[in-house]
PDB file of N, CA, C and O in Angstrom:
ATOM      1  N   MET A   1      85.183 -41.436  76.066  1.00  0.00           N
ATOM      2  CA  MET A   1      85.036 -42.575  76.716  1.00  0.00           C
ATOM      3  C   MET A   1      84.084 -42.290  77.517  1.00  0.00           C
ATOM      4  O   MET A   1      83.963 -41.188  78.052  1.00  0.00           O
ATOM      5  N   THR A   2      82.872 -43.808  77.774  1.00  0.00           N
ATOM      6  CA  THR A   2      81.968 -43.792  78.804  1.00  0.00           C
ATOM      7  C   THR A   2      82.308 -44.813  79.761  1.00  0.00           C
ATOM      8  O   THR A   2      83.183 -45.606  79.413  1.00  0.00           O
ATOM      9  N   ALA A   3      81.843 -44.935  80.781  1.00  0.00           N
ATOM     10  CA  ALA A   3      81.676 -45.868  81.663  1.00  0.00           C
ATOM     11  C   ALA A   3      81.356 -47.540  81.293  1.00  0.00           C
ATOM     12  O   ALA A   3      80.220 -47.710  80.849  1.00  0.00           O
ATOM     13  N   THR A   4      82.157 -48.725  81.412  1.00  0.00           N
ATOM     14  CA  THR A   4      81.691 -50.188  81.319  1.00  0.00           C
ATOM     15  C   THR A   4      80.804 -50.504  81.988  1.00  0.00           C
ATOM     16  O   THR A   4      81.125 -50.862  83.121  1.00  0.00           O
ATOM     17  N   ILE A   5      79.587 -50.523  81.702  1.00  0.00           N
ATOM     18  CA  ILE A   5      78.625 -51.187  82.297  1.00  0.00           C
ATOM     19  C   ILE A   5      78.009 -52.583  82.185  1.00  0.00           C
ATOM     20  O   ILE A   5      77.536 -52.921  81.099  1.00  0.00           O
ATOM     21  N   GLU A   6      77.983 -53.344  83.135  1.00  0.00           N
ATOM     22  CA  GLU A   6      77.589 -54.978  82.995  1.00  0.00           C
ATOM     23  C   GLU A   6      76.163 -54.628  84.335  1.00  0.00           C
ATOM     24  O   GLU A   6      76.050 -53.849  85.281  1.00  0.00           O
ATOM     25  N   ILE A   7      75.299 -55.695  83.713  1.00  0.00           N
ATOM     26  CA  ILE A   7      74.259 -55.763  84.313  1.00  0.00           C
ATOM     27  C   ILE A   7      73.656 -57.556  84.382  1.00  0.00           C
ATOM     28  O   ILE A   7      73.311 -58.051  83.309  1.00  0.00           O
ATOM     29  N   TYR A   8      73.599 -58.120  85.218  1.00  0.00           N
ATOM     30  CA  TYR A   8      73.202 -59.418  85.067  1.00  0.00           C
ATOM     31  C   TYR A   8      71.654 -59.624  85.451  1.00  0.00           C
ATOM     32  O   TYR A   8      71.120 -59.171  86.464  1.00  0.00           O
ATOM     33  N   THR A   9      71.024 -60.409  84.431  1.00  0.00           N
ATOM     34  CA  THR A   9      69.400 -60.140  84.599  1.00  0.00           C
ATOM     35  C   THR A   9      68.789 -61.726  84.546  1.00  0.00           C
ATOM     36  O   THR A   9      69.362 -62.789  84.310  1.00  0.00           O
ATOM     37  N   LYS A  10      67.808 -61.510  84.769  1.00  0.00           N
ATOM     38  CA  LYS A  10      66.999 -63.137  84.659  1.00  0.00           C
ATOM     39  C   LYS A  10      65.491 -62.680  83.628  1.00  0.00           C
ATOM     40  O   LYS A  10      64.951 -61.578  83.726  1.00  0.00           O
ATOM     41  N   PHE A  11      65.118 -63.542  82.887  1.00  0.00           N
ATOM     42  CA  PHE A  11      64.320 -63.606  82.163  1.00  0.00           C
ATOM     43  C   PHE A  11      62.830 -63.307  82.927  1.00  0.00           C
ATOM     44  O   PHE A  11      62.563 -64.100  83.830  1.00  0.00           O
ATOM     45  N   GLY A  12      61.856 -62.260  82.657  1.00  0.00           N
ATOM     46  CA  GLY A  12      61.057 -61.756  83.231  1.00  0.00           C
ATOM     47  C   GLY A  12      60.852 -61.001  84.603  1.00  0.00           C
ATOM     48  O   GLY A  12      59.840 -60.712  85.240  1.00  0.00           O
ATOM     49  N   CYS A  13      62.200 -60.791  84.813  1.00  0.00           N
ATOM     50  CA  CYS A  13      62.245 -59.953  85.963  1.00  0.00           C
ATOM     51  C   CYS A  13      62.018 -58.263  85.893  1.00  0.00           C
ATOM     52  O   CYS A  13      62.731 -57.440  85.319  1.00  0.00           O
ATOM     53  N   PRO A  14      60.875 -58.057  86.616  1.00  0.00           N
ATOM     54  CA  PRO A  14      60.507 -56.396  86.588  1.00  0.00           C
ATOM     55  C   PRO A  14      61.823 -55.495  87.331  1.00  0.00           C
ATOM     56  O   PRO A  14      61.989 -54.309  87.047  1.00  0.00           O
ATOM     57  N   PHE A  15      62.494 -56.039  88.062  1.00  0.00           N
ATOM     58  CA  PHE A  15      63.593 -55.021  88.461  1.00  0.00           C
ATOM     59  C   PHE A  15      64.332 -54.915  87.551  1.00  0.00           C
ATOM     60  O   PHE A  15      64.781 -53.777  87.415  1.00  0.00           O
ATOM     61  N   CYS A  16      64.861 -56.091  86.412  1.00  0.00           N
ATOM     62  CA  CYS A  16      66.074 -56.107  85.692  1.00  0.00           C
ATOM     63  C   CYS A  16      65.342 -54.977  84.546  1.00  0.00           C
ATOM     64  O   CYS A  16      65.880 -53.911  84.244  1.00  0.00           O
ATOM     65  N   VAL A  17      64.186 -55.392  84.063  1.00  0.00           N
ATOM     66  CA  VAL A  17      63.268 -54.236  83.282  1.00  0.00           C
ATOM     67  C   VAL A  17      63.282 -52.910  83.691  1.00  0.00           C
ATOM     68  O   VAL A  17      63.265 -52.086  82.776  1.00  0.00           O
ATOM     69  N   ARG A  18      63.311 -52.453  84.932  1.00  0.00           N
ATOM     70  CA  ARG A  18      63.442 -51.247  85.412  1.00  0.00           C
ATOM     71  C   ARG A  18      64.835 -50.780  85.237  1.00  0.00           C
ATOM     72  O   ARG A  18      65.108 -49.845  84.485  1.00  0.00           O
ATOM     73  N   ALA A  19      65.825 -51.506  86.011  1.00  0.00           N
ATOM     74  CA  ALA A  19      67.222 -50.791  85.660  1.00  0.00           C
ATOM     75  C   ALA A  19      67.475 -50.514  84.410  1.00  0.00           C
ATOM     76  O   ALA A  19      67.961 -49.417  84.138  1.00  0.00           O
ATOM     77  N   LYS A  20      67.182 -51.503  83.351  1.00  0.00           N
ATOM     78  CA  LYS A  20      67.841 -51.258  81.975  1.00  0.00           C
ATOM     79  C   LYS A  20      66.960 -49.959  81.649  1.00  0.00           C
ATOM     80  O   LYS A  20      67.457 -49.075  80.951  1.00  0.00           O
ATOM     81  N   HIS A  21      65.801 -49.849  82.089  1.00  0.00           N
ATOM     82  CA  HIS A  21      65.062 -48.967  81.367  1.00  0.00           C
ATOM     83  C   HIS A  21      65.510 -47.573  81.767  1.00  0.00           C
ATOM     84  O   HIS A  21      65.400 -46.530  81.122  1.00  0.00           O
ATOM     85  N   LEU A  22      66.125 -47.807  83.167  1.00  0.00           N
ATOM     86  CA  LEU A  22      66.832 -46.198  83.702  1.00  0.00           C
ATOM     87  C   LEU A  22      68.004 -46.089  82.851  1.00  0.00           C
ATOM     88  O   LEU A  22      68.279 -45.116  82.148  1.00  0.00           O
ATOM     89  N   LEU A  23      68.715 -47.227  82.975  1.00  0.00           N
ATOM     90  CA  LEU A  23      69.926 -46.825  82.343  1.00  0.00           C
ATOM     91  C   LEU A  23      69.534 -46.569  80.540  1.00  0.00           C
ATOM     92  O   LEU A  23      70.044 -45.591  79.992  1.00  0.00           O
ATOM     93  N   ASP A  24      68.817 -47.305  79.901  1.00  0.00           N
ATOM     94  CA  ASP A  24      68.057 -46.545  78.486  1.00  0.00           C
ATOM     95  C   ASP A  24      67.934 -45.387  78.512  1.00  0.00           C
ATOM     96  O   ASP A  24      68.220 -44.943  77.400  1.00  0.00           O
ATOM     97  N   THR A  25      67.619 -44.514  79.284  1.00  0.00           N
ATOM     98  CA  THR A  25      66.531 -43.289  79.383  1.00  0.00           C
ATOM     99  C   THR A  25      67.872 -42.069  79.513  1.00  0.00           C
ATOM    100  O   THR A  25      67.866 -40.875  79.213  1.00  0.00           O
ATOM    101  N   LYS A  26      69.039 -42.991  80.123  1.00  0.00           N
ATOM    102  CA  LYS A  26      70.162 -42.047  80.274  1.00  0.00           C
ATOM    103  C   LYS A  26      71.081 -42.301  79.003  1.00  0.00           C
ATOM    104  O   LYS A  26      72.106 -41.636  78.852  1.00  0.00           O
ATOM    105  N   GLY A  27      70.718 -43.221  78.142  1.00  0.00           N
ATOM    106  CA  GLY A  27      71.865 -43.242  77.122  1.00  0.00           C
ATOM    107  C   GLY A  27      73.277 -44.132  77.232  1.00  0.00           C
ATOM    108  O   GLY A  27      74.228 -44.191  76.451  1.00  0.00           O
ATOM    109  N   ALA A  28      73.061 -44.736  78.386  1.00  0.00           N
ATOM    110  CA  ALA A  28      73.921 -45.655  78.826  1.00  0.00           C
ATOM    111  C   ALA A  28      74.226 -46.744  77.909  1.00  0.00           C
ATOM    112  O   ALA A  28      73.215 -47.442  77.825  1.00  0.00           O
ATOM    113  N   ALA A  29      75.240 -47.239  77.126  1.00  0.00           N
ATOM    114  CA  ALA A  29      75.460 -48.638  76.818  1.00  0.00           C
ATOM    115  C   ALA A  29      75.947 -49.587  77.505  1.00  0.00           C
ATOM    116  O   ALA A  29      76.967 -49.370  78.158  1.00  0.00           O
ATOM    117  N   TYR A  30      75.363 -50.801  77.520  1.00  0.00           N
ATOM    118  CA  TYR A  30      75.347 -51.684  78.906  1.00  0.00           C
ATOM    119  C   TYR A  30      75.798 -53.127  78.093  1.00  0.00           C
ATOM    120  O   TYR A  30      75.405 -53.286  76.937  1.00  0.00           O
ATOM    121  N   GLN A  31      76.391 -53.857  78.561  1.00  0.00           N
ATOM    122  CA  GLN A  31      76.394 -55.309  78.354  1.00  0.00           C
ATOM    123  C   GLN A  31      75.837 -56.144  79.348  1.00  0.00           C
ATOM    124  O   GLN A  31      76.207 -56.112  80.522  1.00  0.00           O
ATOM    125  N   GLU A  32      74.635 -57.162  78.751  1.00  0.00           N
ATOM    126  CA  GLU A  32      73.677 -58.022  79.762  1.00  0.00           C
ATOM    127  C   GLU A  32      74.064 -59.157  79.711  1.00  0.00           C
ATOM    128  O   GLU A  32      74.390 -59.720  78.666  1.00  0.00           O
ATOM    129  N   TYR A  33      74.087 -59.672  80.865  1.00  0.00           N
ATOM    130  CA  TYR A  33      74.574 -61.205  80.770  1.00  0.00           C
ATOM    131  C   TYR A  33      72.956 -61.913  81.680  1.00  0.00           C
ATOM    132  O   TYR A  33      72.591 -61.752  82.845  1.00  0.00           O
ATOM    133  N   ASP A  34      72.431 -62.556  80.743  1.00  0.00           N
ATOM    134  CA  ASP A  34      71.407 -63.458  81.250  1.00  0.00           C
ATOM    135  C   ASP A  34      71.498 -64.968  82.156  1.00  0.00           C
ATOM    136  O   ASP A  34      71.833 -66.052  81.678  1.00  0.00           O
ATOM    137  N   VAL A  35      71.120 -64.707  83.524  1.00  0.00           N
ATOM    138  CA  VAL A  35      71.505 -66.079  84.191  1.00  0.00           C
ATOM    139  C   VAL A  35      70.348 -66.909  84.765  1.00  0.00           C
ATOM    140  O   VAL A  35      70.244 -67.702  85.701  1.00  0.00           O
ATOM    141  N   THR A  36      69.389 -66.336  83.688  1.00  0.00           N
ATOM    142  CA  THR A  36      68.067 -67.178  83.866  1.00  0.00           C
ATOM    143  C   THR A  36      68.434 -68.721  84.061  1.00  0.00           C
ATOM    144  O   THR A  36      67.885 -69.237  85.034  1.00  0.00           O
ATOM    145  N   MET A  37      69.049 -69.330  83.500  1.00  0.00           N
ATOM    146  CA  MET A  37      69.154 -70.789  83.353  1.00  0.00           C
ATOM    147  C   MET A  37      70.291 -71.327  84.534  1.00  0.00           C
ATOM    148  O   MET A  37      70.377 -72.527  84.791  1.00  0.00           O
ATOM    149  N   GLY A  38      71.017 -70.459  85.114  1.00  0.00           N
ATOM    150  CA  GLY A  38      72.131 -70.402  85.919  1.00  0.00           C
ATOM    151  C   GLY A  38      73.260 -70.755  85.407  1.00  0.00           C
ATOM    152  O   GLY A  38      73.595 -70.042  84.461  1.00  0.00           O
ATOM    153  N   GLY A  39      74.036 -71.661  85.697  1.00  0.00           N
ATOM    154  CA  GLY A  39      75.511 -71.833  84.894  1.00  0.00           C
ATOM    155  C   GLY A  39      76.451 -71.241  85.221  1.00  0.00           C
ATOM    156  O   GLY A  39      76.561 -70.634  86.287  1.00  0.00           O
ATOM    157  N   ALA A  40      77.479 -71.345  84.142  1.00  0.00           N
ATOM    158  CA  ALA A  40      78.823 -70.281  84.636  1.00  0.00           C
ATOM    159  C   ALA A  40      78.645 -68.960  84.428  1.00  0.00           C
ATOM    160  O   ALA A  40      79.654 -68.336  84.757  1.00  0.00           O
ATOM    161  N   THR A  41      77.676 -68.202  83.970  1.00  0.00           N
ATOM    162  CA  THR A  41      77.402 -67.045  84.115  1.00  0.00           C
ATOM    163  C   THR A  41      76.828 -66.710  85.393  1.00  0.00           C
ATOM    164  O   THR A  41      77.463 -65.927  86.099  1.00  0.00           O
ATOM    165  N   ARG A  42      75.844 -67.124  85.766  1.00  0.00           N
ATOM    166  CA  ARG A  42      75.706 -67.222  87.264  1.00  0.00           C
ATOM    167  C   ARG A  42      76.868 -67.105  88.568  1.00  0.00           C
ATOM    168  O   ARG A  42      77.123 -66.408  89.550  1.00  0.00           O
ATOM    169  N   GLU A  43      77.243 -68.016  88.003  1.00  0.00           N
ATOM    170  CA  GLU A  43      78.496 -68.337  88.995  1.00  0.00           C
ATOM    171  C   GLU A  43      79.372 -67.161  88.824  1.00  0.00           C
ATOM    172  O   GLU A  43      79.745 -66.566  89.835  1.00  0.00           O
ATOM    173  N   GLU A  44      79.725 -66.780  87.705  1.00  0.00           N
ATOM    174  CA  GLU A  44      80.564 -65.528  87.651  1.00  0.00           C
ATOM    175  C   GLU A  44      79.953 -64.379  88.486  1.00  0.00           C
ATOM    176  O   GLU A  44      80.616 -63.758  89.318  1.00  0.00           O
ATOM    177  N   MET A  45      78.586 -64.117  88.203  1.00  0.00           N
ATOM    178  CA  MET A  45      78.002 -63.191  89.120  1.00  0.00           C
ATOM    179  C   MET A  45      77.960 -63.236  90.372  1.00  0.00           C
ATOM    180  O   MET A  45      77.724 -62.163  90.926  1.00  0.00           O
ATOM    181  N   LEU A  46      78.146 -64.337  91.159  1.00  0.00           N
ATOM    182  CA  LEU A  46      78.153 -64.981  92.343  1.00  0.00           C
ATOM    183  C   LEU A  46      79.637 -64.331  92.848  1.00  0.00           C
ATOM    184  O   LEU A  46      79.745 -63.619  93.847  1.00  0.00           O
ATOM    185  N   ALA A  47      80.520 -64.636  92.149  1.00  0.00           N
ATOM    186  CA  ALA A  47      82.127 -64.277  92.491  1.00  0.00           C
ATOM    187  C   ALA A  47      82.397 -63.194  92.199  1.00  0.00           C
ATOM    188  O   ALA A  47      83.498 -62.919  92.676  1.00  0.00           O
ATOM    189  N   ARG A  48      81.863 -62.166  91.502  1.00  0.00           N
ATOM    190  CA  ARG A  48      81.671 -60.696  91.488  1.00  0.00           C
ATOM    191  C   ARG A  48      81.070 -60.089  92.583  1.00  0.00           C
ATOM    192  O   ARG A  48      81.665 -59.187  93.173  1.00  0.00           O
ATOM    193  N   ALA A  49      79.923 -60.479  92.949  1.00  0.00           N
ATOM    194  CA  ALA A  49      79.164 -59.908  94.115  1.00  0.00           C
ATOM    195  C   ALA A  49      78.805 -60.960  95.042  1.00  0.00           C
ATOM    196  O   ALA A  49      77.696 -61.493  95.067  1.00  0.00           O
ATOM    197  N   PRO A  50      79.721 -61.229  95.763  1.00  0.00           N
ATOM    198  CA  PRO A  50      79.522 -62.435  97.030  1.00  0.00           C
ATOM    199  C   PRO A  50      78.261 -62.188  97.843  1.00  0.00           C
ATOM    200  O   PRO A  50      78.140 -61.025  98.228  1.00  0.00           O
ATOM    201  N   GLY A  51      77.631 -62.742  98.066  1.00  0.00           N
ATOM    202  CA  GLY A  51      76.130 -62.828  98.627  1.00  0.00           C
ATOM    203  C   GLY A  51      75.085 -62.292  98.032  1.00  0.00           C
ATOM    204  O   GLY A  51      74.050 -62.114  98.674  1.00  0.00           O
ATOM    205  N   ALA A  52      75.212 -61.858  96.371  1.00  0.00           N
ATOM    206  CA  ALA A  52      74.288 -61.565  95.977  1.00  0.00           C
ATOM    207  C   ALA A  52      73.217 -62.529  95.116  1.00  0.00           C
ATOM    208  O   ALA A  52      73.537 -63.006  94.027  1.00  0.00           O
ATOM    209  N   ARG A  53      72.074 -62.728  95.657  1.00  0.00           N
ATOM    210  CA  ARG A  53      71.089 -64.046  95.295  1.00  0.00           C
ATOM    211  C   ARG A  53      69.713 -63.066  94.602  1.00  0.00           C
ATOM    212  O   ARG A  53      68.532 -63.408  94.660  1.00  0.00           O
ATOM    213  N   THR A  54      70.143 -62.030  94.077  1.00  0.00           N
ATOM    214  CA  THR A  54      68.956 -61.393  93.469  1.00  0.00           C
ATOM    215  C   THR A  54      69.718 -60.628  92.068  1.00  0.00           C
ATOM    216  O   THR A  54      70.872 -60.241  91.883  1.00  0.00           O
ATOM    217  N   VAL A  55      68.642 -60.619  91.317  1.00  0.00           N
ATOM    218  CA  VAL A  55      69.044 -59.499  89.986  1.00  0.00           C
ATOM    219  C   VAL A  55      68.152 -58.577  89.750  1.00  0.00           C
ATOM    220  O   VAL A  55      66.965 -58.601  90.077  1.00  0.00           O
ATOM    221  N   PRO A  56      68.798 -57.646  89.101  1.00  0.00           N
ATOM    222  CA  PRO A  56      69.835 -57.223  88.657  1.00  0.00           C
ATOM    223  C   PRO A  56      71.027 -56.990  89.317  1.00  0.00           C
ATOM    224  O   PRO A  56      71.055 -56.361  90.375  1.00  0.00           O
ATOM    225  N   GLN A  57      71.854 -57.368  88.874  1.00  0.00           N
ATOM    226  CA  GLN A  57      73.599 -57.373  89.673  1.00  0.00           C
ATOM    227  C   GLN A  57      74.107 -56.313  88.834  1.00  0.00           C
ATOM    228  O   GLN A  57      74.353 -56.907  87.785  1.00  0.00           O
ATOM    229  N   ILE A  58      74.395 -55.163  88.676  1.00  0.00           N
ATOM    230  CA  ILE A  58      75.115 -54.189  88.351  1.00  0.00           C
ATOM    231  C   ILE A  58      76.256 -53.615  88.805  1.00  0.00           C
ATOM    232  O   ILE A  58      76.432 -53.199  89.949  1.00  0.00           O
ATOM    233  N   PHE A  59      77.227 -53.587  87.684  1.00  0.00           N
ATOM    234  CA  PHE A  59      78.649 -53.334  87.827  1.00  0.00           C
ATOM    235  C   PHE A  59      79.024 -52.061  87.233  1.00  0.00           C
ATOM    236  O   PHE A  59      79.046 -52.157  86.006  1.00  0.00           O
ATOM    237  N   ILE A  60      79.282 -51.078  87.596  1.00  0.00           N
ATOM    238  CA  ILE A  60      79.907 -49.786  86.614  1.00  0.00           C
ATOM    239  C   ILE A  60      81.649 -49.701  87.020  1.00  0.00           C
ATOM    240  O   ILE A  60      82.239 -49.771  88.098  1.00  0.00           O
ATOM    241  N   ASN A  61      81.991 -49.567  85.989  1.00  0.00           N
ATOM    242  CA  ASN A  61      83.664 -49.799  85.817  1.00  0.00           C
ATOM    243  C   ASN A  61      83.981 -50.732  86.608  1.00  0.00           C
ATOM    244  O   ASN A  61      84.793 -50.380  87.464  1.00  0.00           O
ATOM    245  N   ASN A  62      83.507 -52.264  86.670  1.00  0.00           N
ATOM    246  CA  ASN A  62      83.754 -53.174  87.699  1.00  0.00           C
ATOM    247  C   ASN A  62      83.568 -53.184  88.819  1.00  0.00           C
ATOM    248  O   ASN A  62      83.950 -54.148  89.482  1.00  0.00           O
ATOM    249  N   VAL A  63      82.863 -52.019  89.455  1.00  0.00           N
ATOM    250  CA  VAL A  63      82.504 -52.008  90.786  1.00  0.00           C
ATOM    251  C   VAL A  63      80.916 -52.544  91.052  1.00  0.00           C
ATOM    252  O   VAL A  63      80.015 -52.184  90.294  1.00  0.00           O
ATOM    253  N   ALA A  64      80.710 -53.282  92.003  1.00  0.00           N
ATOM    254  CA  ALA A  64      79.351 -53.484  92.018  1.00  0.00           C
ATOM    255  C   ALA A  64      78.628 -52.492  92.832  1.00  0.00           C
ATOM    256  O   ALA A  64      78.926 -52.038  93.937  1.00  0.00           O
ATOM    257  N   ILE A  65      77.486 -52.212  91.972  1.00  0.00           N
ATOM    258  CA  ILE A  65      76.531 -51.218  92.695  1.00  0.00           C
ATOM    259  C   ILE A  65      75.522 -51.777  93.517  1.00  0.00           C
ATOM    260  O   ILE A  65      75.102 -51.297  94.570  1.00  0.00           O
ATOM    261  N   GLY A  66      75.167 -52.808  92.972  1.00  0.00           N
ATOM    262  CA  GLY A  66      73.723 -53.458  93.698  1.00  0.00           C
ATOM    263  C   GLY A  66      72.783 -53.907  92.430  1.00  0.00           C
ATOM    264  O   GLY A  66      73.087 -54.279  91.297  1.00  0.00           O
ATOM    265  N   GLY A  67      71.794 -53.761  92.937  1.00  0.00           N
ATOM    266  CA  GLY A  67      70.724 -53.811  91.900  1.00  0.00           C
ATOM    267  C   GLY A  67      69.454 -52.764  91.606  1.00  0.00           C
ATOM    268  O   GLY A  67      69.777 -51.627  91.953  1.00  0.00           O
ATOM    269  N   SER A  68      68.471 -52.812  91.211  1.00  0.00           N
ATOM    270  CA  SER A  68      67.513 -51.870  90.684  1.00  0.00           C
ATOM    271  C   SER A  68      67.383 -50.487  91.716  1.00  0.00           C
ATOM    272  O   SER A  68      67.350 -49.299  91.396  1.00  0.00           O
ATOM    273  N   ASP A  69      67.328 -51.073  92.975  1.00  0.00           N
ATOM    274  CA  ASP A  69      67.021 -49.764  93.683  1.00  0.00           C
ATOM    275  C   ASP A  69      68.162 -48.969  94.200  1.00  0.00           C
ATOM    276  O   ASP A  69      67.953 -47.898  94.769  1.00  0.00           O
ATOM    277  N   GLU A  70      69.539 -49.512  94.005  1.00  0.00           N
ATOM    278  CA  GLU A  70      70.704 -48.944  94.103  1.00  0.00           C
ATOM    279  C   GLU A  70      70.695 -47.902  93.285  1.00  0.00           C
ATOM    280  O   GLU A  70      70.950 -46.739  93.595  1.00  0.00           O
ATOM    281  N   LEU A  71      70.341 -48.398  92.021  1.00  0.00           N
ATOM    282  CA  LEU A  71      70.682 -47.757  90.679  1.00  0.00           C
ATOM    283  C   LEU A  71      69.834 -46.623  90.806  1.00  0.00           C
ATOM    284  O   LEU A  71      70.275 -45.487  90.631  1.00  0.00           O
ATOM    285  N   ARG A  72      68.511 -46.874  91.133  1.00  0.00           N
ATOM    286  CA  ARG A  72      67.637 -45.639  91.424  1.00  0.00           C
ATOM    287  C   ARG A  72      67.845 -44.648  92.435  1.00  0.00           C
ATOM    288  O   ARG A  72      67.441 -43.491  92.322  1.00  0.00           O
ATOM    289  N   ALA A  73      68.476 -45.094  93.426  1.00  0.00           N
ATOM    290  CA  ALA A  73      69.378 -44.176  94.418  1.00  0.00           C
ATOM    291  C   ALA A  73      70.470 -43.418  93.987  1.00  0.00           C
ATOM    292  O   ALA A  73      70.713 -42.351  94.549  1.00  0.00           O
ATOM    293  N   LEU A  74      71.054 -43.762  93.206  1.00  0.00           N
ATOM    294  CA  LEU A  74      72.261 -43.054  92.788  1.00  0.00           C
ATOM    295  C   LEU A  74      71.819 -41.971  91.829  1.00  0.00           C
ATOM    296  O   LEU A  74      72.494 -40.947  91.725  1.00  0.00           O
ATOM    297  N   GLU A  75      70.500 -42.186  90.987  1.00  0.00           N
ATOM    298  CA  GLU A  75      69.970 -41.341  90.050  1.00  0.00           C
ATOM    299  C   GLU A  75      69.063 -39.993  91.061  1.00  0.00           C
ATOM    300  O   GLU A  75      68.980 -38.790  90.815  1.00  0.00           O
ATOM    301  N   SER A  76      68.590 -40.646  92.012  1.00  0.00           N
ATOM    302  CA  SER A  76      67.828 -39.717  92.867  1.00  0.00           C
ATOM    303  C   SER A  76      68.957 -38.747  93.362  1.00  0.00           C
ATOM    304  O   SER A  76      68.699 -37.543  93.356  1.00  0.00           O
ATOM    305  N   GLU A  77      70.349 -39.230  93.845  1.00  0.00           N
ATOM    306  CA  GLU A  77      71.233 -38.605  94.750  1.00  0.00           C
ATOM    307  C   GLU A  77      71.787 -37.607  93.737  1.00  0.00           C
ATOM    308  O   GLU A  77      72.479 -36.685  94.168  1.00  0.00           O
ATOM    309  N   GLY A  78      71.553 -37.702  92.470  1.00  0.00           N
ATOM    310  CA  GLY A  78      72.519 -37.106  91.325  1.00  0.00           C
ATOM    311  C   GLY A  78      73.901 -37.625  91.136  1.00  0.00           C
ATOM    312  O   GLY A  78      74.767 -36.831  90.770  1.00  0.00           O
ATOM    313  N   LYS A  79      74.166 -38.735  91.323  1.00  0.00           N
ATOM    314  CA  LYS A  79      75.381 -39.217  91.220  1.00  0.00           C
ATOM    315  C   LYS A  79      75.680 -40.116  90.057  1.00  0.00           C
ATOM    316  O   LYS A  79      76.801 -40.331  89.597  1.00  0.00           O
ATOM    317  N   LEU A  80      74.513 -40.630  89.628  1.00  0.00           N
ATOM    318  CA  LEU A  80      74.501 -41.645  88.594  1.00  0.00           C
ATOM    319  C   LEU A  80      74.965 -40.928  87.217  1.00  0.00           C
ATOM    320  O   LEU A  80      75.815 -41.606  86.640  1.00  0.00           O
ATOM    321  N   SER A  81      74.658 -39.851  86.611  1.00  0.00           N
ATOM    322  CA  SER A  81      75.414 -39.547  85.449  1.00  0.00           C
ATOM    323  C   SER A  81      77.013 -39.529  85.442  1.00  0.00           C
ATOM    324  O   SER A  81      77.772 -40.074  84.641  1.00  0.00           O
ATOM    325  N   SER A  82      77.314 -38.732  86.586  1.00  0.00           N
ATOM    326  CA  SER A  82      78.981 -38.696  86.493  1.00  0.00           C
ATOM    327  C   SER A  82      79.527 -40.200  86.438  1.00  0.00           C
ATOM    328  O   SER A  82      80.470 -40.511  85.711  1.00  0.00           O
ATOM    329  N   MET A  83      78.909 -41.039  87.202  1.00  0.00           N
ATOM    330  CA  MET A  83      79.500 -42.358  87.232  1.00  0.00           C
ATOM    331  C   MET A  83      79.595 -42.881  86.075  1.00  0.00           C
ATOM    332  O   MET A  83      80.588 -43.548  85.785  1.00  0.00           O
ATOM    333  N   LEU A  84      78.347 -42.628  84.994  1.00  0.00           N
ATOM    334  CA  LEU A  84      78.113 -43.153  83.776  1.00  0.00           C
ATOM    335  C   LEU A  84      78.993 -42.367  82.577  1.00  0.00           C
ATOM    336  O   LEU A  84      79.049 -42.655  81.381  1.00  0.00           O
ATOM    337  N   SER A  85      79.615 -41.350  83.255  1.00  0.00           N
ATOM    338  CA  SER A  85      80.377 -40.765  82.061  1.00  0.00           C
ATOM    339  C   SER A  85      82.121 -40.972  82.457  1.00  0.00           C
ATOM    340  O   SER A  85      82.980 -40.510  81.706  1.00  0.00           O
ATOM    341  N   GLU A  86      82.438 -41.650  83.606  1.00  0.00           N
ATOM    342  CA  GLU A  86      83.933 -41.896  84.050  1.00  0.00           C
ATOM    343  C   GLU A  86      84.138 -43.222  83.252  1.00  0.00           C
ATOM    344  O   GLU A  86      83.310 -44.121  83.105  1.00  0.00           O
ATOM    345  N   THR A  87      85.283 -43.166  82.817  1.00  0.00           N
ATOM    346  CA  THR A  87      86.257 -44.312  82.189  1.00  0.00           C
ATOM    347  C   THR A  87      86.537 -45.087  83.386  1.00  0.00           C
ATOM    348  O   THR A  87      86.585 -44.705  84.555  1.00  0.00           O
ATOM    349  N   GLY A  88      86.769 -46.595  82.740  1.00  0.00           N
ATOM    350  CA  GLY A  88      87.134 -47.350  83.787  1.00  0.00           C
ATOM    351  C   GLY A  88      88.690 -48.036  83.915  1.00  0.00           C
ATOM    352  O   GLY A  88      89.054 -49.123  84.364  1.00  0.00           O
ATOM    353  N   ASP A  89      89.466 -46.857  83.292  1.00  0.00           N
ATOM    354  CA  ASP A  89      90.738 -46.816  82.943  1.00  0.00           C
ATOM    355  C   ASP A  89      91.313 -46.924  84.368  1.00  0.00           C
ATOM    356  O   ASP A  89      92.532 -46.925  84.543  1.00  0.00           O
TER     357      ASP A  89
END
């Protein structure tokens, strides 16, 4: 089993595209939530990541890791692959 990955995005967001591309190159499956129009999904994102005002907001096994830059940093540090292979149990 692999990690549960969730990513909150907006239409046309280059940082969202970058983050999804990195996850795609790692072969990671993720659930994407579009917050372009705001509403309940955006409120859910803000509740899960208090203070977050930008997208993407990425969660791995229900832990907020931040956005595209933080995801890239995990990859650069060699930590992302192991996080993606851990189960959220």
